[in-house]
C-alpha positions in Angstrom: 158.2 40.4 95.8 159.4 44.1 95.6 156.6 44.7 92.9 153.9 43.3 95.1 155.6 45.5 98.0 155.3 48.2 95.7 151.9 47.8 94.5 150.3 47.4 98.1 152.0 50.5 98.9 150.7 52.3 96.0 146.7 51.1 97.2 147.9 52.2 100.1 149.1 55.7 98.9 145.5 56.2 97.3 143.4 54.8 100.6 145.6 58.1 102.5 144.6 60.4 100.0 141.1 59.2 99.6 140.6 60.2 103.3 142.5 63.3 103.0 140.3 66.3 102.4 142.8 68.9 101.6 145.4 66.6 100.1 148.4 65.5 101.3 152.6 66.1 101.2 155.3 63.4 100.2 156.4 64.2 103.7 153.4 62.8 105.2 152.8 60.4 103.4 156.2 59.1 104.2 155.4 58.9 107.6 152.2 57.1 107.6 153.6 54.3 104.8 156.6 54.3 107.4 159.3 54.5 104.4 161.8 57.0 103.3 160.8 60.4 101.3 162.5 58.8 98.4 160.9 56.0 98.3 157.2 57.6 98.9 158.4 60.0 96.2 158.7 57.9 93.6 156.0 55.8 94.2 153.6 58.9 94.2 155.4 59.9 90.7 154.3 56.6 89.3 151.0 57.2 90.2 151.1 61.1 88.8 152.1 59.3 85.6 149.4 57.1 85.4 146.8 59.9 86.3 145.7 58.0 89.6 147.4 61.0 91.6 147.5 64.8 90.6 149.8 67.5 92.5 148.5 70.7 93.2 149.4 73.8 91.7 152.0 75.0 94.0 153.5 71.4 94.0 153.0 70.6 97.8 150.4 68.0 98.2 149.3 65.4 96.1 145.1 64.4 95.3 143.1 61.7 93.6 143.3 62.1 89.9 141.0 61.8 87.1 141.8 58.0 86.2 140.6 57.3 89.6 137.4 59.3 88.4 137.2 57.2 85.0 137.3 54.2 87.4 134.8 55.2 89.8 131.6 56.3 86.8 132.2 52.8 85.4 131.4 51.7 89.3 128.2 53.9 90.0 127.0 53.0 86.6 126.4 49.5 88.1 124.6 51.1 91.4 121.8 49.8 92.1 120.1 53.0 93.7 121.3 54.5 90.4 119.0 52.5 88.7 115.9 52.5 90.6 116.1 56.2 91.1 115.8 56.9 87.0 111.9 57.3 86.7 112.2 59.5 90.0 114.6 61.8 88.3 112.5 61.5 85.1 109.6 62.4 87.5 111.5 65.4 89.1 112.2 66.9 85.8 108.5 66.7 84.2 107.3 68.5 87.8 110.1 71.2 87.7 111.4 71.6 84.2 114.7 71.4 86.0 118.0 69.2 86.2 117.6 66.6 88.5 120.4 64.8 90.6 120.9 61.7 92.7 123.7 62.0 95.3 125.5 60.0 97.9 127.9 60.5 100.6 131.5 60.2 99.7 135.1 61.2 101.4 133.2 64.1 103.4 131.7 65.3 100.1 128.1 64.8 98.0 129.2 62.0 95.0 126.8 62.9 92.2 125.9 59.0 91.0 123.6 60.5 88.5 121.4 63.0 86.9 118.8 63.9 84.1 118.8 66.7 82.3 116.3 69.6 82.0 114.4 70.3 78.4 115.8 74.4 78.8 118.3 75.5 77.1 119.5 77.4 80.2 120.2 74.8 82.8 122.5 73.4 85.6 124.2 70.2 84.5 126.8 68.3 86.9 128.4 65.3 85.3 128.2 62.1 87.1 131.6 61.6 89.7 131.5 65.4 90.1 132.0 65.7 94.0 130.4 69.0 96.0 130.6 70.7 99.4 128.2 69.0 101.7 127.5 72.6 103.8 126.4 74.6 101.0 124.5 72.6 98.4 121.1 70.8 99.0 121.8 67.7 98.1 124.9 67.9 100.4 122.7 69.4 103.7 120.2 66.6 103.0 122.9 64.0 103.5 124.5 65.7 106.9 120.7 66.4 108.0 119.5 63.0 108.1 123.1 60.6 107.8 125.5 60.2 110.9 128.2 62.4 109.3 130.4 65.1 110.9 130.2 68.8 109.9 132.9 69.4 107.9 136.0 70.9 110.0 136.5 73.8 107.4 133.2 75.5 106.2 134.7 77.0 103.0 132.9 80.1 101.7 131.7 80.0 97.7 129.2 82.8 97.7 128.1 85.5 99.9 125.4 83.3 101.1 127.6 80.4 101.9 127.3 79.5 105.8 130.2 79.2 107.6 129.4 79.0 110.9 129.1 75.7 112.1 126.4 76.3 115.2 124.5 78.3 112.2 124.5 75.2 109.8 123.6 73.1 112.9 120.5 75.0 113.2 119.7 74.7 109.4 120.0 71.3 109.2 117.9 70.9 112.4 115.6 72.6 110.4 116.1 70.5 107.0 115.5 67.3 109.4 112.0 68.7 110.2 110.8 69.5 107.4 112.4 66.7 105.3 113.8 68.6 102.7 117.1 71.2 101.9 117.5 74.1 99.9 120.7 76.1 98.2 120.0 79.3 98.1 122.6 80.3 96.1 125.1 79.4 98.9 127.5 77.1 96.3 126.6 78.9 93.2 125.2 82.4 93.2 122.9 82.0 90.4 121.6 78.5 91.0 119.0 77.5 93.7 118.4 73.7 94.6 116.0 71.6 96.3 116.6 68.0 97.5 115.5 65.6 99.9 117.0 62.1 101.9 116.4 58.9 100.6 116.6 55.7 103.0 116.9 51.8 102.1 115.0 48.6 103.3 117.5 48.7 106.1 116.1 52.2 107.2 119.5 53.4 106.1 120.2 56.4 104.1 121.7 56.0 101.0 121.4 58.9 99.2 119.8 62.5 98.2 117.7 63.7 95.5 116.6 66.9 94.2 116.7 69.9 91.6 118.8 72.7 90.1 118.3 75.3 88.5 119.1 78.9 87.4 117.8 81.4 90.2 115.7 83.2 87.7 113.5 80.6 87.2 113.8 78.7 90.6 112.6 81.4 93.0 112.6 81.3 96.6 108.3 81.6 96.2 108.4 78.3 93.4 110.8 76.7 95.4 108.2 76.6 98.6 105.7 75.5 96.2 108.0 72.5 94.9 109.6 71.2 97.8 106.9 69.5 99.2 106.4 67.5 96.1 110.7 66.4 95.9 110.2 65.5 99.5 107.5 63.1 98.4 109.2 61.8 95.2 112.4 60.9 97.7 109.5 59.2 100.0 108.6 57.7 97.0 111.9 56.1 96.3 112.2 55.2 99.3 109.8 53.0 99.5 110.8 51.3 96.7 113.8 50.5 98.1 111.7 49.0 100.6 112.3 51.5 103.5 110.0 50.8 106.2 107.0 52.9 105.8 105.8 52.9 109.1 109.2 54.3 110.2 108.8 57.4 107.8 106.9 59.4 110.5 110.2 59.3 112.9 112.5 60.3 110.1 111.0 63.1 109.5 110.0 64.0 112.8 110.8 67.4 114.7 112.5 65.4 117.0 115.9 67.1 118.0 118.9 65.8 116.1 122.0 63.8 117.8 124.4 66.6 118.7 127.5 66.6 116.8 131.2 66.7 118.4 
């Protein structure tokens, strides 16, 4: 009975950490689990030992660990969206010569569930299972603009071009919704630009975003303007394959105002 209780508490810890964007301390964990601090600490250390949880550098907080990432990859590989998107990722690579990526929304971030590499030696690879911020990546902004997701509470700066003002980000997301694609102009990496568009399924529900990433030396802003409509079109084709209602396509990529986010 005690082992079952410990297992239940361990799983609860993982759930709590999954919802915590910046990690969580033992004291707060103990409060949420309604146990004493020593019990919470013992449970956390067991999870750390097996790689399910990892401790921050300052030792004050804990986040989900690499073992869970490896487990998540096995789930990701079996995703229907991932399988359906493969020919479209290939088409993006053939069109642009750059790496193509597919991502979904998860835990307040963009979770990369597949990619197809560029034939170029200099390319932008992202591992499956990697999680990137929403506000400064093309995939993330496409998810924010078309999904019913809150804008992150804190907009961390990664480069001098990162948008850190929620109001400015909101205006850009409206533009993304109007044009049907998002751009990352060296906002996450100073040497990388990206383009992405949303993907919908038969429920007319946003299920992910697809796009390309490349070195700024090749993916110039003029080239982005040329490629963007093609990226959008390929995303629409993937949506159609997933059963998206074509009659509602115009409404999805309309110029109507998006709902205000609190």
